BAVEXLUM-670500 format. One line per field, with one value per atom (N, C-alpha, C, O): residue number from 1; x, y, z. Coordinates in Angstrom, 2 decimals, padded with zeros to 5 digits. Atoms other than C-alpha are relative to their C-alpha. Layout:
k (NUM,...)
X (X,...)
Y (Y,...)
Z (Z,...)
This chain:
k (1,1,1,1,2,2,2,2,3,3,3,3,4,4,4,4,5,5,5,5,6,6,6,6,7,7,7,7,8,8,8,8,9,9,9,9,10,10,10,10,11,11,11,11,12,12,12,12,13,13,13,13,14,14,14,14,15,15,15,15,16,16,16,16,17,17,17,17,18,18,18,18,19,19,19,19,20,20,20,20,21,21,21,21,22,22,22,22,23,23,23,23,24,24,24,24,25,25,25,25,26,26,26,26,27,27,27,27,28,28,28,28,29,29,29,29,30,30,30,30,31,31,31,31,32,32,32,32,33,33,33,33,34,34,34,34,35,35,35,35,36,36,36,36,37,37,37,37,38,38,38,38,39,39,39,39,40,40,40,40,41,41,41,41,42,42,42,42,43,43,43,43,44,44,44,44,45,45,45,45,46,46,46,46,47,47,47,47,48,48,48,48,49,49,49,49,50,50,50,50,51,51,51,51,52,52,52,52,53,53,53,53,54,54,54,54,55,55,55,55,56,56,56,56,57,57,57,57,58,58,58,58,59,59,59,59,60,60,60,60,61,61,61,61,62,62,62,62,63,63,63,63,64,64,64,64,65,65,65,65,66,66,66,66,67,67,67,67,68,68,68,68,69,69,69,69,70,70,70,70,71,71,71,71,72,72,72,72,73,73,73,73,74,74,74,74,75,75,75,75,76,76,76,76,77,77,77,77,78,78,78,78,79,79,79,79,80,80,80,80,81,81,81,81,82,82,82,82,83,83,83,83,84,84,84,84,85,85,85,85,86,86,86,86,87,87,87,87,88,88,88,88,89,89,89,89,90,90,90,90,91,91,91,91,92,92,92,92,93,93,93,93,94,94,94,94,95,95,95,95,96,96,96,96,97,97,97,97,98,98,98,98,99,99,99,99,100,100,100,100,101,101,101,101,102,102,102,102,103,103,103,103,104,104,104,104,105,105,105,105,106,106,106,106,107,107,107,107,108,108,108,108,109,109,109,109,110,110,110,110,111,111,111,111,112,112,112,112,113,113,113,113,114,114,114,114,115,115,115,115,116,116,116,116,117,117,117,117,118,118,118,118,119,119,119,119,120,120,120,120,121,121,121,121,122,122,122,122,123,123,123,123,124,124,124,124,125,125,125,125,126,126,126,126,127,127,127,127,128,128,128,128,129,129,129,129,130,130,130,130,131,131,131,131,132,132,132,132,133,133,133,133,134,134,134,134,135,135,135,135,136,136,136,136,137,137,137,137,138,138,138,138,139,139,139,139,140,140,140,140,141,141,141,141,142,142,142,142,143,143,143,143,144,144,144,144,145,145,145,145)
X (-001.30,012.36,001.08,001.04,-001.22,015.61,001.03,001.30,-000.99,018.19,001.34,001.49,-001.35,021.85,000.85,000.94,-000.89,024.22,001.43,001.73,-001.41,027.95,000.40,-000.43,-000.42,030.02,-000.13,-000.51,000.11,030.10,-001.43,-001.64,001.40,026.30,-000.44,-001.17,000.34,025.98,000.47,-000.26,-000.55,028.22,-000.87,-001.00,000.84,025.92,-001.26,-001.88,001.13,023.17,000.38,-000.49,-000.46,025.28,000.74,000.70,-000.76,027.43,-000.68,-000.93,000.61,025.83,001.03,002.01,-000.85,027.47,-000.90,-002.13,000.76,026.44,-000.72,-000.10,000.87,023.60,-000.46,-001.08,000.52,022.92,-001.52,-002.13,001.47,019.30,-000.57,-001.59,000.48,018.89,000.08,-000.85,-000.15,020.22,-001.07,-001.67,001.03,017.89,-001.39,-002.19,001.29,014.91,-000.13,-001.16,000.04,015.80,-000.20,-000.99,000.12,016.20,-001.42,-001.97,001.37,012.82,-001.00,-002.01,000.91,011.18,000.27,-000.59,-000.39,013.00,-000.71,-001.00,000.52,011.48,001.14,001.01,-001.19,014.93,001.20,001.37,-001.26,018.22,001.11,001.22,-001.05,021.19,001.37,001.51,-001.40,024.95,000.83,000.34,-000.91,027.95,000.60,000.69,-000.57,029.51,001.27,001.64,-001.22,032.68,-000.33,000.56,000.37,030.72,000.17,000.48,-000.14,030.83,001.43,001.60,-001.35,034.63,000.40,001.14,-000.33,034.89,-000.59,000.09,000.65,032.39,000.64,000.88,-000.65,033.96,001.37,001.77,-001.28,037.31,-000.17,000.64,000.27,035.84,-000.27,000.23,000.28,034.50,001.29,001.55,-001.25,037.84,000.97,001.62,-000.89,039.81,-000.45,000.38,000.52,037.54,000.25,000.53,-000.29,037.98,001.48,001.83,-001.44,041.76,000.38,001.30,-000.26,041.70,-000.66,-000.61,000.67,039.76,-001.25,-001.70,001.26,036.69,-001.19,-002.30,001.02,034.72,000.57,001.72,-000.43,034.92,-000.09,-000.67,000.09,035.30,-001.45,-001.83,001.42,031.62,-000.74,-001.59,000.62,030.56,000.41,-000.41,-000.50,032.76,-000.71,-001.17,000.67,031.28,-001.47,-002.01,001.42,027.74,-000.19,-001.10,000.11,028.29,000.28,-000.45,-000.37,029.99,-001.13,-001.48,001.09,027.20,-001.27,-001.97,001.20,024.45,000.10,-000.85,-000.17,025.86,-000.05,-000.67,000.04,026.41,-001.43,-001.82,001.39,022.82,-000.87,-001.77,000.80,021.43,000.41,-000.38,-000.55,023.61,-000.94,-001.06,000.90,021.13,-001.25,-001.96,001.18,018.42,000.29,-000.64,-000.36,020.33,000.05,000.36,-000.22,020.29,001.48,001.90,-001.45,023.98,000.31,-000.01,-000.23,025.14,001.46,002.36,-001.35,028.17,000.33,-000.43,-000.38,029.99,000.79,001.30,-000.81,031.67,001.31,001.33,-001.30,035.37,000.44,001.16,-000.36,035.77,-000.77,-000.21,000.78,032.95,000.61,000.75,-000.60,034.53,001.30,001.57,-001.27,037.91,-000.24,000.45,000.31,036.39,-000.52,-000.17,000.52,034.51,001.12,001.13,-001.13,037.69,000.82,001.22,-000.77,039.51,-000.80,-000.30,000.85,036.64,-000.20,-000.16,000.35,035.86,001.11,000.91,-001.13,039.25,-000.47,-000.29,000.53,037.65,001.00,001.80,-000.73,039.32,-000.62,-001.77,000.43,039.06,-001.36,-002.24,001.27,036.24,-001.15,-002.30,001.07,034.31,-000.48,-001.68,000.37,034.39,-000.76,-001.70,000.68,033.35,-001.45,-002.37,001.36,030.34,-000.84,-002.00,000.77,029.31,-000.33,-001.44,000.27,029.65,-001.11,-001.98,001.06,027.50,-001.35,-002.36,001.25,024.88,-000.55,-001.75,000.46,024.72,-000.50,-001.46,000.46,024.39,-001.41,-002.27,001.32,021.43,-001.02,-002.14,000.91,019.89,-000.44,-001.60,000.33,020.04,-000.98,-001.65,000.90,018.05,-001.47,-002.29,001.37,014.89,000.01,000.01,-000.07,015.00,-001.27,-001.26,001.27,011.37,-000.16,-001.07,000.09,011.97,000.78,001.88,-000.71,012.88,001.24,001.17,-001.28,016.53,000.74,000.87,-000.78,018.52,001.38,001.52,-001.39,022.30,000.48,000.36,-000.46,023.78,001.46,001.87,-001.39,027.41,000.30,-000.42,-000.40,029.13,001.39,002.18,-001.25,032.06,-000.35,-001.07,000.36,031.84,000.35,-000.47,-000.42,033.80,-000.87,-001.28,000.84,031.81,-001.42,-002.02,001.34,028.52,-000.05,-001.02,-000.05,029.57,000.03,-000.64,-000.07,030.44,-001.35,-001.81,001.31,027.15,-001.03,-001.81,000.94,025.20,000.26,-000.68,-000.35,027.08,-000.45,-000.72,000.42,026.13,-001.51,-001.99,001.46,022.43,-000.58,-001.77,000.49,022.17,-000.24,000.53,000.33,020.56,-000.15,-000.51,000.27,020.42,-001.51,-002.19,001.46,016.92,-000.44,000.35,000.55,014.67,-000.31,-000.59,000.42,013.99,-001.50,-002.23,001.44,010.57,-000.77,-000.35,000.87,007.80,-000.86,-001.46,000.79,006.10,-001.37,-001.51,001.36,002.37,-000.14,000.20,000.19,001.55,-001.36,-001.68)
Y (000.13,070.03,000.49,000.21,-000.34,071.58,-001.06,-001.29,001.06,068.84,000.48,000.79,-000.40,069.79,-001.25,-002.06,001.13,067.25,000.49,001.38,-000.27,067.41,-000.87,-001.61,000.72,065.89,-001.51,-002.20,001.45,062.41,-000.48,-001.58,000.35,062.37,000.23,-000.58,-000.29,063.99,-001.11,-001.52,001.05,061.35,-001.26,-001.97,001.20,058.62,000.05,-000.98,-000.09,059.94,-000.53,-000.94,000.35,059.06,-001.33,-002.02,001.25,056.11,-000.89,-000.45,000.92,053.08,-000.42,-001.10,000.30,052.81,-000.38,-000.29,000.25,051.75,001.29,002.36,-001.09,054.04,000.93,001.95,-000.79,055.42,000.03,001.06,000.05,054.26,000.96,001.61,-000.90,056.21,001.46,002.23,-001.37,059.41,000.27,001.35,-000.18,058.91,000.18,000.96,-000.16,058.53,001.41,002.06,-001.35,061.77,001.03,001.96,-000.94,063.58,-000.01,001.04,000.11,062.29,000.73,001.24,-000.65,063.73,001.49,002.22,-001.39,067.07,000.96,000.64,-001.07,070.27,000.68,001.05,-000.64,071.73,-000.87,-001.29,000.70,069.89,001.01,001.61,-001.03,072.11,-000.63,-001.69,000.36,071.82,001.25,002.27,-001.14,074.12,-000.03,-001.09,-000.09,075.32,-000.82,-001.16,000.83,073.34,-001.46,-002.23,001.40,070.08,-000.43,-001.60,000.38,070.18,-000.44,-001.55,000.49,070.07,-001.19,-002.06,001.15,067.69,-001.29,-002.32,001.20,065.24,-000.42,-001.60,000.33,065.46,-000.63,-001.55,000.57,064.76,-001.44,-002.31,001.36,061.71,-000.94,-002.06,000.83,060.40,-000.27,-001.41,000.14,061.03,-000.94,-001.76,000.90,059.30,-001.45,-002.35,001.37,056.26,-000.53,-001.72,000.43,056.16,-000.35,-001.39,000.26,056.41,-001.29,-001.99,001.22,053.60,-001.23,-002.32,001.09,051.47,-000.53,-001.64,000.35,051.41,000.38,-000.13,-000.44,053.14,-000.09,000.28,-000.01,052.56,001.44,002.30,-001.32,055.56,000.39,001.54,-000.33,055.34,000.27,001.16,-000.27,055.15,001.37,002.14,-001.30,058.12,001.12,002.09,-001.04,060.16,000.12,001.22,-000.01,059.15,000.74,001.56,-000.66,060.26,001.49,002.31,-001.41,063.51,000.76,001.87,-000.64,064.32,000.12,001.12,-000.02,063.41,001.09,001.84,-001.05,065.64,001.38,002.29,-001.29,068.48,000.39,001.55,-000.27,068.18,000.33,001.16,-000.20,068.06,001.24,001.75,-001.05,070.84,001.20,001.77,-001.15,073.59,-000.22,000.74,000.30,071.83,000.07,000.05,-000.09,072.07,001.47,002.34,-001.33,075.11,000.05,-000.58,-000.05,075.94,001.17,002.32,-000.95,077.74,000.42,-000.39,-000.51,079.94,-000.22,-000.87,000.16,080.09,001.23,001.99,-001.06,082.56,-000.62,-001.50,000.62,081.77,000.19,-000.66,-000.19,083.23,-000.99,-001.55,001.00,081.02,-001.39,-002.16,001.29,078.02,-000.18,-001.26,000.07,078.81,-000.23,-001.04,000.18,079.10,-001.41,-002.01,001.37,075.81,-001.03,-002.03,000.92,074.10,-000.09,-001.17,-000.04,075.19,-000.59,-001.43,000.42,074.62,-001.52,-002.14,001.42,071.09,-000.87,-002.06,000.70,070.11,-000.70,-001.91,000.52,069.66,000.21,001.15,-000.25,069.23,001.23,001.59,-001.25,072.35,-000.05,000.75,000.03,071.35,-000.49,-000.17,000.37,069.70,001.24,001.41,-001.26,073.07,000.92,001.60,-000.80,074.80,-000.48,000.34,000.54,072.48,000.35,000.75,-000.31,072.99,001.49,001.86,-001.44,076.77,000.34,001.16,-000.23,076.72,-000.47,000.23,000.53,074.54,000.91,001.18,-000.88,076.78,001.34,001.89,-001.23,079.87,-000.18,000.68,000.30,078.27,-000.22,000.29,000.29,077.02,001.28,001.41,-001.26,080.50,000.86,001.72,-000.82,081.96,-000.24,000.66,000.30,080.22,-001.05,-002.25,000.91,078.72,-000.82,-001.82,000.71,077.58,-001.18,-001.99,001.08,075.23,-001.21,-001.06,001.23,071.61,-000.12,000.00,000.00,071.26,-001.29,-001.64,001.21,068.07,000.13,000.63,-000.05,067.80,-001.43,-002.26,001.36,064.72,000.00,000.68,000.26,063.69,-001.42,-001.98,001.35,060.34,000.04,-000.90,-000.19,061.68,000.20,001.13,-000.02,061.03,001.30,001.83,-001.24,064.08,001.17,002.01,-001.08,066.37,-000.10,000.92,000.18,064.88,000.43,001.05,-000.42,065.40,001.52,002.10,-001.46,069.03,000.59,001.56,-000.49,069.53,-000.11,000.80,000.19,068.10,001.03,001.60,-000.99,070.36,001.40,002.24,-001.31,073.32,000.07,001.07,-000.02,072.36,-000.60,-000.45,000.67,070.42,-001.47,-002.09,001.40,067.00,-000.73,-000.14,000.86,064.12,-000.12,-000.24,000.14,063.88,-001.41,-002.35,001.32,061.03,-000.71,-000.08,000.78,058.23,000.18,000.01,-000.19,058.93,-001.28,-002.38,001.13,056.70,-000.29,000.62,000.38,054.77,-000.48,-001.21,000.47,054.22,-001.41,-001.66,001.38,050.53,-000.23,-001.34)
Z (-000.62,-204.33,-000.96,-002.16,000.73,-205.46,000.36,001.54,-000.20,-205.89,-000.51,-001.69,000.39,-205.89,-000.14,000.78,000.26,-207.45,-000.12,-000.90,000.25,-207.03,-001.18,-001.72,001.20,-209.83,000.16,-000.78,-000.18,-208.30,-000.21,-000.73,000.20,-208.31,-001.44,-002.01,001.39,-211.74,-000.93,-001.83,000.85,-213.32,000.07,-000.92,-000.16,-211.93,-000.88,-001.11,000.94,-214.22,-001.37,-002.14,001.35,-217.25,-000.04,-001.06,-000.07,-216.14,001.03,002.15,-000.96,-214.52,001.03,000.73,-001.14,-211.13,001.16,001.08,-001.22,-207.67,000.39,000.42,-000.44,-206.55,-001.12,-000.85,001.12,-210.05,000.01,-000.27,-000.02,-209.71,001.03,000.77,-001.04,-206.48,-000.48,-000.26,000.51,-208.11,-001.06,-001.07,001.04,-211.08,000.61,000.10,-000.68,-208.71,000.56,000.39,-000.56,-206.93,-001.11,-000.97,001.12,-210.26,-000.56,-000.88,000.52,-211.45,000.90,000.41,-000.95,-208.32,000.17,000.66,-000.23,-208.32,-000.93,-002.09,000.84,-209.57,-000.74,-001.91,000.56,-210.19,000.34,001.49,-000.23,-210.61,-000.23,-001.31,000.05,-209.87,000.21,000.81,-000.22,-209.94,-000.20,-000.68,000.17,-209.95,-001.40,-002.02,001.34,-213.17,-000.16,-001.28,000.11,-212.34,-000.28,-000.64,000.21,-212.67,-001.46,-001.72,001.41,-216.47,-000.33,-000.83,000.30,-216.85,000.88,000.42,-000.85,-213.88,-000.57,-000.62,000.54,-215.41,-001.32,-001.55,001.27,-218.86,000.25,-000.45,-000.37,-217.24,000.48,000.14,-000.48,-215.50,-001.17,-001.21,001.18,-218.81,-000.79,-001.19,000.77,-220.57,000.70,000.05,-000.75,-217.80,-000.12,-000.27,000.14,-218.02,-001.41,-001.58,001.37,-221.78,-000.12,-000.69,000.09,-221.47,000.73,000.32,-000.77,-218.87,-000.62,-000.06,000.73,-221.40,000.71,000.45,-000.66,-219.14,-000.87,-000.69,000.95,-221.91,-001.40,-001.64,001.40,-225.64,-000.52,000.14,000.60,-227.92,-000.24,000.00,000.26,-228.88,001.31,001.34,-001.29,-225.21,000.53,001.02,-000.43,-224.36,-000.75,-000.13,000.80,-227.22,000.38,000.46,-000.38,-226.22,001.33,001.46,-001.31,-222.60,-000.12,000.44,000.19,-223.64,-000.68,-000.26,000.72,-226.08,000.84,000.79,-000.85,-223.60,001.06,001.27,-001.01,-220.87,-000.64,-000.09,000.69,-223.33,-000.36,-000.21,000.37,-224.53,001.21,001.13,-001.21,-220.98,000.79,001.59,-000.86,-219.55,000.12,001.21,-000.04,-220.45,000.83,001.14,-000.82,-218.43,001.49,002.30,-001.40,-215.16,000.42,-000.38,-000.57,-212.91,000.37,001.34,-000.19,-213.12,000.93,000.64,-001.08,-209.99,000.02,-000.18,-000.21,-209.52,001.48,002.20,-001.40,-206.20,000.44,-000.39,-000.58,-203.89,000.44,001.30,-000.27,-203.77,001.45,001.98,-001.41,-200.26,000.87,001.82,-000.74,-198.96,-000.21,000.75,000.29,-200.69,000.77,001.31,-000.72,-199.15,001.49,002.12,-001.43,-195.67,000.28,001.30,-000.18,-196.10,-000.13,000.60,000.17,-197.31,001.29,001.70,-001.24,-194.16,001.16,001.91,-001.13,-191.75,000.03,001.09,000.07,-192.97,-000.61,-000.81,000.62,-194.48,-001.28,-001.45,001.26,-197.91,-001.13,-001.10,001.24,-201.28,-000.66,-000.40,000.60,-203.40,-000.68,-000.35,000.72,-205.74,000.87,000.59,-000.93,-202.90,000.74,000.97,-000.65,-201.12,-000.96,-000.56,001.01,-204.35,-000.15,-000.17,000.12,-204.73,001.23,001.10,-001.20,-201.13,000.07,000.45,000.01,-201.43,-000.99,-000.69,001.00,-204.58,000.52,000.37,-000.54,-202.91,001.09,001.13,-001.09,-199.85,-000.54,000.00,000.64,-202.05,-000.55,-000.38,000.55,-203.81,001.12,001.05,-001.12,-200.56,000.69,001.07,-000.68,-199.02,-000.78,-000.20,000.81,-201.92,000.35,000.21,-000.39,-200.73,001.10,000.82,-001.15,-197.26,000.17,000.89,-000.17,-197.57,-000.96,-000.78,000.97,-200.50,000.51,001.04,-000.38,-199.77,-000.87,-002.10,000.69,-200.69,000.35,001.52,-000.21,-201.15,-000.61,-001.72,000.45,-201.48,-000.19,000.72,000.27,-203.13,-000.41,-001.35,000.30,-203.09,000.43,001.26,-000.40,-202.80,000.61,000.49,-000.72,-200.79,001.48,001.83,-001.41,-197.06,000.71,001.46,-000.67,-195.90,-000.47,000.33,000.53,-198.20,000.56,000.91,-000.58,-196.97,001.46,001.90,-001.40,-193.35,000.10,000.96,000.02,-194.13,-000.39,000.21,000.45,-195.98,001.13,001.36,-001.11,-193.05,001.10,001.65,-001.01,-190.63,-000.40,000.46,000.51,-192.84,-000.27,-000.80,000.11,-192.87,-001.26,-001.51,001.21,-196.13,000.30,001.04,-000.21,-196.16,-001.33,-002.35,001.16,-198.61,-000.11,000.91,000.15,-200.08,000.38,000.33,-000.30,-199.03,-001.32,-002.33,001.16,-201.47,-000.14,000.84,000.17,-202.97,000.34,000.01,-000.32,-201.66,-001.22,-001.79,001.17,-204.45,000.44,001.42,-000.28,-204.47,-000.57,-001.72,000.46,-204.68,-000.57,-000.99)
């Protein structure tokens, strides 16, 4: 399975939040974990904002920043088509970077229609748009008892 994570899902790999465990399960099952190149500055911004808001100590912030930097080379980093992103933003009334993530995911999905593809976001409007464009959230892996 190719698993596409938008920034909200990517951050859950590094910061314990509601549904972080579910994202980690999907990542463990995926053959390829992909995201758009804009996810790196977006995630770093999320970490920095949490540090500034005193939700993360300086050492926690540095740990998260270093962990994401170290892992970045292991992700399939996808570019996007800005015209596709613009059309998706208009069609689905998406915020700019949500449209960018969806455009990147669709570009990746189109490269191999036969591969199981999962799209993960924690934004309702973006998920509705992704579903309308043929992307689905992956199923939770079944565990053997």
